[in-house]
C-alpha positions as YAML, in Angstrom:
chain: A
units: angstrom
residues:
- id: 1
  name: MET
  ca: [0.00, 0.00, 0.00]
- id: 2
  name: ALA
  ca: [3.09, 2.28, 0.29]
- id: 3
  name: ALA
  ca: [1.56, 3.71, 3.48]
- id: 4
  name: ASN
  ca: [3.39, 4.85, 6.61]
- id: 5
  name: ARG
  ca: [1.40, 2.52, 8.87]
- id: 6
  name: PRO
  ca: [-0.31, -0.91, 8.64]
- id: 7
  name: LYS
  ca: [-3.09, -0.98, 6.05]
- id: 8
  name: GLN
  ca: [-5.81, -1.91, 8.54]
- id: 9
  name: PHE
  ca: [-5.37, 1.56, 10.06]
- id: 10
  name: LEU
  ca: [-5.81, 3.43, 6.81]
- id: 11
  name: GLU
  ca: [-9.05, 5.38, 6.90]
- id: 12
  name: LEU
  ca: [-12.20, 4.54, 4.99]
- id: 13
  name: ALA
  ca: [-14.79, 7.35, 5.26]
- id: 14
  name: GLY
  ca: [-12.77, 8.79, 8.14]
- id: 15
  name: ILE
  ca: [-12.68, 5.53, 10.14]
- id: 16
  name: PRO
  ca: [-9.80, 3.01, 10.27]
- id: 17
  name: ILE
  ca: [-10.55, 0.00, 8.07]
- id: 18
  name: ILE
  ca: [-10.27, -2.41, 11.00]
- id: 19
  name: PHE
  ca: [-13.24, -0.82, 12.76]
- id: 20
  name: HIS
  ca: [-15.38, -1.25, 9.65]
- id: 21
  name: THR
  ca: [-14.24, -4.90, 9.68]
- id: 22
  name: LEU
  ca: [-15.17, -5.42, 13.33]
- id: 23
  name: LYS
  ca: [-18.69, -3.96, 13.05]
- id: 24
  name: PRO
  ca: [-20.37, -7.02, 11.46]
- id: 25
  name: PHE
  ca: [-18.80, -9.26, 14.13]
- id: 26
  name: GLU
  ca: [-20.19, -7.00, 16.84]
- id: 27
  name: ARG
  ca: [-23.63, -7.33, 15.24]
- id: 28
  name: CYS
  ca: [-23.44, -11.11, 14.78]
- id: 29
  name: ASP
  ca: [-25.15, -13.22, 17.47]
- id: 30
  name: SER
  ca: [-22.82, -16.14, 16.68]
- id: 31
  name: ILE
  ca: [-19.80, -14.22, 18.00]
- id: 32
  name: GLN
  ca: [-19.24, -13.98, 21.75]
- id: 33
  name: GLU
  ca: [-15.60, -12.86, 21.93]
- id: 34
  name: ILE
  ca: [-13.29, -10.93, 19.63]
- id: 35
  name: ILE
  ca: [-9.50, -11.17, 19.75]
- id: 36
  name: VAL
  ca: [-7.58, -8.70, 17.61]
- id: 37
  name: VAL
  ca: [-4.02, -9.52, 16.56]
- id: 38
  name: LEU
  ca: [-1.84, -6.49, 15.78]
- id: 39
  name: GLN
  ca: [1.76, -5.39, 15.54]
- id: 40
  name: ALA
  ca: [2.92, -4.84, 19.11]
- id: 41
  name: GLU
  ca: [3.57, -1.13, 18.58]
- id: 42
  name: GLU
  ca: [-0.03, -0.59, 17.45]
- id: 43
  name: SER
  ca: [-1.72, -2.28, 20.43]
- id: 44
  name: ALA
  ca: [-1.94, 0.63, 22.87]
- id: 45
  name: GLY
  ca: [-3.29, 3.04, 20.27]
- id: 46
  name: PHE
  ca: [-5.84, 0.49, 19.12]
- id: 47
  name: LEU
  ca: [-7.20, -0.08, 22.62]
- id: 48
  name: SER
  ca: [-7.70, 3.66, 23.04]
- id: 49
  name: LEU
  ca: [-9.60, 3.86, 19.73]
- id: 50
  name: ALA
  ca: [-11.59, 0.71, 20.50]
- id: 51
  name: GLY
  ca: [-12.82, 2.17, 23.76]
- id: 52
  name: ARG
  ca: [-14.24, 5.18, 21.96]
- id: 53
  name: ALA
  ca: [-15.76, 2.93, 19.27]
- id: 54
  name: GLY
  ca: [-17.72, 0.97, 21.88]
- id: 55
  name: LEU
  ca: [-16.58, -2.53, 20.92]
- id: 56
  name: GLY
  ca: [-18.42, -4.61, 23.52]
- id: 57
  name: ASN
  ca: [-17.21, -8.05, 22.39]
- id: 58
  name: LEU
  ca: [-13.52, -7.14, 22.20]
- id: 59
  name: MET
  ca: [-11.78, -9.33, 24.79]
- id: 60
  name: ARG
  ca: [-8.09, -8.73, 24.17]
- id: 61
  name: VAL
  ca: [-5.42, -7.51, 21.79]
- id: 62
  name: VAL
  ca: [-2.57, -9.92, 21.04]
- id: 63
  name: PRO
  ca: [0.81, -8.93, 19.56]
- id: 64
  name: GLY
  ca: [1.26, -10.62, 16.20]
- id: 65
  name: GLY
  ca: [4.17, -12.65, 14.91]
- id: 66
  name: GLU
  ca: [6.38, -12.43, 11.86]
- id: 67
  name: THR
  ca: [3.97, -14.44, 9.71]
- id: 68
  name: ARG
  ca: [0.21, -14.86, 9.48]
- id: 69
  name: ALA
  ca: [0.45, -18.40, 10.85]
- id: 70
  name: GLU
  ca: [2.45, -17.27, 13.87]
- id: 71
  name: SER
  ca: [-0.08, -14.49, 14.54]
- id: 72
  name: VAL
  ca: [-3.04, -16.90, 14.46]
- id: 73
  name: SER
  ca: [-1.16, -19.33, 16.69]
- id: 74
  name: ARG
  ca: [-0.52, -16.61, 19.27]
- id: 75
  name: ALA
  ca: [-4.20, -15.73, 19.34]
- id: 76
  name: LEU
  ca: [-5.15, -19.40, 19.75]
- id: 77
  name: SER
  ca: [-2.84, -19.70, 22.76]
- id: 78
  name: THR
  ca: [-4.93, -17.07, 24.61]
- id: 79
  name: ILE
  ca: [-8.22, -18.95, 24.22]
- id: 80
  name: GLN
  ca: [-9.54, -21.03, 27.10]
- id: 81
  name: PRO
  ca: [-10.13, -24.58, 25.79]
- id: 82
  name: ALA
  ca: [-12.91, -25.25, 28.29]
- id: 83
  name: THR
  ca: [-15.12, -22.53, 26.85]
- id: 84
  name: ALA
  ca: [-14.07, -22.57, 23.21]
- id: 85
  name: GLU
  ca: [-16.28, -24.11, 20.54]
- id: 86
  name: ILE
  ca: [-15.80, -22.50, 17.13]
- id: 87
  name: VAL
  ca: [-12.87, -20.22, 16.26]
- id: 88
  name: VAL
  ca: [-13.52, -17.70, 13.49]
- id: 89
  name: VAL
  ca: [-10.43, -16.36, 11.70]
- id: 90
  name: HIS
  ca: [-10.91, -13.21, 9.63]
- id: 91
  name: ASP
  ca: [-8.66, -10.74, 7.81]
- id: 92
  name: GLY
  ca: [-8.59, -7.28, 9.36]
- id: 93
  name: VAL
  ca: [-8.82, -5.67, 5.93]
- id: 94
  name: ARG
  ca: [-12.01, -7.40, 4.78]
- id: 95
  name: PRO
  ca: [-14.59, -4.85, 5.94]
- id: 96
  name: PHE
  ca: [-17.54, -5.98, 3.81]
- id: 97
  name: VAL
  ca: [-18.37, -9.38, 5.27]
- id: 98
  name: THR
  ca: [-21.94, -9.58, 6.58]
- id: 99
  name: PRO
  ca: [-23.32, -11.01, 9.83]
- id: 100
  name: ASP
  ca: [-25.29, -13.52, 7.75]
- id: 101
  name: GLU
  ca: [-22.12, -14.79, 6.05]
- id: 102
  name: ILE
  ca: [-20.40, -15.13, 9.41]
- id: 103
  name: THR
  ca: [-23.34, -17.04, 10.90]
- id: 104
  name: ARG
  ca: [-23.67, -19.41, 7.95]
- id: 105
  name: THR
  ca: [-19.97, -20.25, 8.10]
- id: 106
  name: VAL
  ca: [-20.01, -20.78, 11.87]
- id: 107
  name: GLU
  ca: [-23.05, -23.08, 11.63]
- id: 108
  name: ALA
  ca: [-21.41, -25.14, 8.89]
- id: 109
  name: ALA
  ca: [-18.24, -25.50, 11.00]
- id: 110
  name: LYS
  ca: [-20.32, -26.82, 13.91]
- id: 111
  name: ILE
  ca: [-21.49, -29.65, 11.66]
- id: 112
  name: ALA
  ca: [-18.39, -30.42, 9.60]
- id: 113
  name: GLY
  ca: [-15.60, -29.24, 11.88]
- id: 114
  name: GLY
  ca: [-14.41, -26.61, 9.42]
- id: 115
  name: ALA
  ca: [-15.92, -24.17, 6.90]
- id: 116
  name: LEU
  ca: [-14.84, -21.15, 4.90]
- id: 117
  name: LEU
  ca: [-16.43, -18.52, 2.74]
- id: 118
  name: VAL
  ca: [-15.66, -18.75, -0.97]
- id: 119
  name: ALA
  ca: [-16.54, -16.79, -4.10]
- id: 120
  name: PRO
  ca: [-16.76, -17.92, -7.75]
- id: 121
  name: MET
  ca: [-13.95, -17.32, -10.22]
- id: 122
  name: THR
  ca: [-15.07, -14.87, -12.89]
- id: 123
  name: ASP
  ca: [-11.93, -14.88, -15.04]
- id: 124
  name: THR
  ca: [-10.55, -17.73, -17.12]
- id: 125
  name: VAL
  ca: [-7.66, -19.25, -15.14]
- id: 126
  name: LYS
  ca: [-4.42, -20.44, -16.76]
- id: 127
  name: GLU
  ca: [-1.71, -22.60, -15.25]
- id: 128
  name: VAL
  ca: [1.59, -21.07, -16.38]
- id: 129
  name: SER
  ca: [5.16, -22.37, -16.26]
- id: 130
  name: GLY
  ca: [7.72, -19.67, -16.97]
- id: 131
  name: SER
  ca: [6.11, -17.74, -19.80]
- id: 132
  name: GLU
  ca: [4.18, -20.67, -21.27]
- id: 133
  name: VAL
  ca: [0.58, -21.67, -20.67]
- id: 134
  name: VAL
  ca: [0.46, -25.27, -19.44]
- id: 135
  name: ARG
  ca: [-3.31, -25.65, -19.38]
- id: 136
  name: THR
  ca: [-6.59, -23.88, -18.89]
- id: 137
  name: LEU
  ca: [-8.35, -24.76, -15.63]
- id: 138
  name: ASP
  ca: [-12.07, -25.34, -15.32]
- id: 139
  name: ARG
  ca: [-13.20, -22.28, -13.43]
- id: 140
  name: THR
  ca: [-16.63, -23.79, -12.68]
- id: 141
  name: VAL
  ca: [-15.00, -26.03, -10.03]
- id: 142
  name: LEU
  ca: [-12.64, -23.33, -8.70]
- id: 143
  name: ARG
  ca: [-13.39, -20.86, -5.91]
- id: 144
  name: ARG
  ca: [-11.53, -17.96, -4.34]
- id: 145
  name: ALA
  ca: [-10.92, -18.53, -0.63]
- id: 146
  name: LEU
  ca: [-12.30, -15.69, 1.48]
- id: 147
  name: THR
  ca: [-12.64, -15.18, 5.21]
- id: 148
  name: PRO
  ca: [-13.98, -15.83, 7.75]
- id: 149
  name: GLN
  ca: [-12.70, -19.36, 8.01]
- id: 150
  name: CYS
  ca: [-14.26, -21.22, 10.93]
- id: 151
  name: PHE
  ca: [-13.11, -24.35, 12.76]
- id: 152
  name: ARG
  ca: [-13.73, -26.33, 15.89]
- id: 153
  name: TYR
  ca: [-11.16, -25.11, 18.40]
- id: 154
  name: ASP
  ca: [-9.57, -28.54, 18.94]
- id: 155
  name: LEU
  ca: [-9.11, -29.12, 15.20]
- id: 156
  name: LEU
  ca: [-7.49, -25.75, 14.57]
- id: 157
  name: ARG
  ca: [-5.13, -26.18, 17.54]
- id: 158
  name: ARG
  ca: [-4.14, -29.63, 16.25]
- id: 159
  name: ALA
  ca: [-3.53, -28.24, 12.76]
- id: 160
  name: TYR
  ca: [-1.28, -25.51, 14.11]
- id: 161
  name: GLU
  ca: [0.70, -27.83, 16.38]
- id: 162
  name: GLY
  ca: [2.27, -29.49, 13.35]
- id: 163
  name: ALA
  ca: [2.73, -26.35, 11.26]
- id: 164
  name: ASP
  ca: [5.87, -24.42, 10.42]
- id: 165
  name: LEU
  ca: [4.72, -21.06, 11.77]
- id: 166
  name: HIS
  ca: [7.54, -19.22, 10.01]
- id: 167
  name: ASP
  ca: [6.56, -20.43, 6.54]
- id: 168
  name: PRO
  ca: [5.32, -17.28, 4.70]
- id: 169
  name: ALA
  ca: [3.47, -19.51, 2.22]
- id: 170
  name: LEU
  ca: [0.93, -20.47, 4.90]
- id: 171
  name: THR
  ca: [-1.63, -17.81, 4.11]
- id: 172
  name: ASP
  ca: [-4.73, -19.93, 4.64]
- id: 173
  name: ASP
  ca: [-6.01, -21.68, 7.78]
- id: 174
  name: SER
  ca: [-8.17, -24.05, 5.78]
- id: 175
  name: PHE
  ca: [-5.07, -25.50, 4.12]
- id: 176
  name: LEU
  ca: [-3.60, -26.47, 7.50]
- id: 177
  name: VAL
  ca: [-6.85, -28.12, 8.60]
- id: 178
  name: GLU
  ca: [-7.10, -29.97, 5.27]
- id: 179
  name: GLN
  ca: [-3.56, -31.29, 5.90]
- id: 180
  name: ILE
  ca: [-4.72, -33.19, 8.99]
- id: 181
  name: GLY
  ca: [-7.41, -34.95, 7.00]
- id: 182
  name: ILE
  ca: [-10.45, -32.78, 7.75]
- id: 183
  name: LYS
  ca: [-12.83, -31.98, 4.90]
- id: 184
  name: VAL
  ca: [-13.65, -28.27, 5.02]
- id: 185
  name: THR
  ca: [-17.08, -27.09, 3.87]
- id: 186
  name: ALA
  ca: [-17.23, -24.27, 1.30]
- id: 187
  name: ILE
  ca: [-19.92, -21.65, 1.91]
- id: 188
  name: GLU
  ca: [-20.80, -19.36, -0.96]
- id: 189
  name: GLY
  ca: [-20.10, -15.73, -0.08]
- id: 190
  name: SER
  ca: [-20.29, -12.40, -1.84]
- id: 191
  name: SER
  ca: [-17.68, -11.12, -4.25]
- id: 192
  name: ARG
  ca: [-18.01, -7.82, -2.36]
- id: 193
  name: ASN
  ca: [-16.07, -9.37, 0.51]
- id: 194
  name: ILE
  ca: [-12.86, -7.89, -0.85]
- id: 195
  name: LYS
  ca: [-9.45, -7.83, 0.82]
- id: 196
  name: ILE
  ca: [-7.91, -4.36, 0.75]
- id: 197
  name: THR
  ca: [-4.28, -4.94, -0.20]
- id: 198
  name: ARG
  ca: [-3.58, -2.36, -2.94]
- id: 199
  name: MET
  ca: [-4.43, 1.30, -3.43]
- id: 200
  name: GLU
  ca: [-6.97, 0.44, -6.14]
- id: 201
  name: ASP
  ca: [-8.76, -1.80, -3.61]
- id: 202
  name: LEU
  ca: [-9.21, 1.24, -1.37]
- id: 203
  name: VAL
  ca: [-10.95, 3.05, -4.26]
- id: 204
  name: VAL
  ca: [-13.31, 0.10, -4.72]
- id: 205
  name: ALA
  ca: [-13.93, -0.04, -0.97]
- id: 206
  name: LYS
  ca: [-14.94, 3.62, -0.89]
- id: 207
  name: ALA
  ca: [-17.43, 2.99, -3.71]
- id: 208
  name: LEU
  ca: [-18.88, -0.05, -1.91]
- id: 209
  name: LEU
  ca: [-19.22, 1.88, 1.33]
- id: 210
  name: GLN
  ca: [-21.08, 4.68, -0.40]
- id: 211
  name: GLU
  ca: [-23.41, 2.13, -1.99]
- id: 212
  name: TRP
  ca: [-24.13, 0.52, 1.39]
- id: 213
  name: SER
  ca: [-24.69, 3.78, 3.28]
...
């Protein structure tokens, strides 16, 4: 993003993106506790902002690790096993998920053990080696992995126990759960559930927010 601070703190309509992201979780009856994972230097400032934003379900802020996997693992270590049922992992820069999408994914995870939101592929997808096209993939059976991704607490802990937390290629919790032999249920979500990672995504996000308001 070429910004001078983490992208989840960039403003969207005058409010940091992460607070837009947290709103649907605050409104979702399926969510009882929220744990936010941030860079350690951002934690104090976030807590001050969160207090003014009135986040009632926010339980704690956890300093993140060097990789996504390490950050999720640190959050998991703060959860009490006796009271945990379903863990919902969501990207802090996906502000357009809905409470309905969260609930449907949580309910599917209760049945299957794991579930994630997905969206259809709209472009033709090519497998490429070097500069050559190897083959054209059937996009009707392909889906983009979104978040939230929801899992029974014990399954997600087991998946992370055997993971290399410093592997930057581990960008998806579902992959780790699949590796221990669990079939993860795909729940159709909206293509509006975008992840803001580039400046052009911020332009799209502003347009979506105006449409929703």
